[in-house]
Each structure stands twice: as C-alpha cells, then as structure tokens.
C-alpha positions in Angstrom: -10.6 -7.4 -4.7 -12.4 -4.7 -2.7 -10.8 -3.1 0.3 -12.5 -3.1 3.6 -11.7 -0.6 6.3 -11.6 -1.6 10.0 -11.0 0.2 13.2 -8.9 -1.1 16.0 -8.2 0.1 19.5 -4.7 -0.2 21.0 -3.1 1.0 24.2 -1.3 4.3 24.3 2.0 2.4 24.6 1.3 0.4 21.4 0.2 3.5 19.6 3.4 5.3 20.6 5.5 2.3 19.4 3.6 2.1 16.1 4.1 5.9 15.7 7.9 5.7 16.4 8.4 2.6 14.2 6.3 4.1 11.3 8.4 7.3 11.4 11.6 5.4 11.4 10.4 3.3 8.4 8.9 6.2 6.6 5.4 4.7 6.6 2.0 5.7 7.8 1.1 4.3 11.1 -2.0 2.6 9.6 0.1 1.0 6.9 2.5 -0.4 9.4 -0.3 -1.8 11.6 -1.9 -3.5 8.5 1.5 -5.0 7.5 2.1 -6.3 11.0 -1.4 -7.8 11.1 -0.9 -9.5 7.7 2.5 -10.8 8.7 1.0 -12.3 11.9 -1.7 -14.0 9.8 1.0 -15.6 7.6 3.0 -16.6 10.7 -0.1 -18.4 12.1 -0.7 -20.0 8.6 -4.2 -18.4 8.4 -3.5 -16.9 5.0 -1.8 -20.0 3.5 -4.7 -22.3 4.6 -7.3 -20.0 2.9 -5.2 -19.8 -0.2 -4.9 -23.6 -0.3 -8.6 -23.9 0.0 -9.1 -21.6 -3.0 -6.7 -23.7 -5.1 -8.7 -27.0 -4.5 
C-alpha cells in the first residue's frame, strides 16, 4: 500500500499539546498526530466499515 502525505493546520494550542505529548511518549509530533487521527477513524467506525466492504 502506497503512503500519501497530507498537510494539516492546527491552532498554536493544539500544536503545543501535540509537541508536549509527543516528547513525553518519545514520538515525533507527526507520528502522534497520525496515530490520533487513525484512532478517531476507528472510534467512528470509518475504518471498520471500509474493511468490511473489502471483505464482501
């Protein structure tokens, strides 16, 4: 599966929170942001729905 790069804009406050959390977790800020986005997609069942469609 090919990777696609996207760019997002966040508030200064969100950027600072991401920076702080990423440091604490020993991760890059971009990695943490991607993981949070993916988790939210799972929470909203967006990923599961697409995976189920592929299995049909």
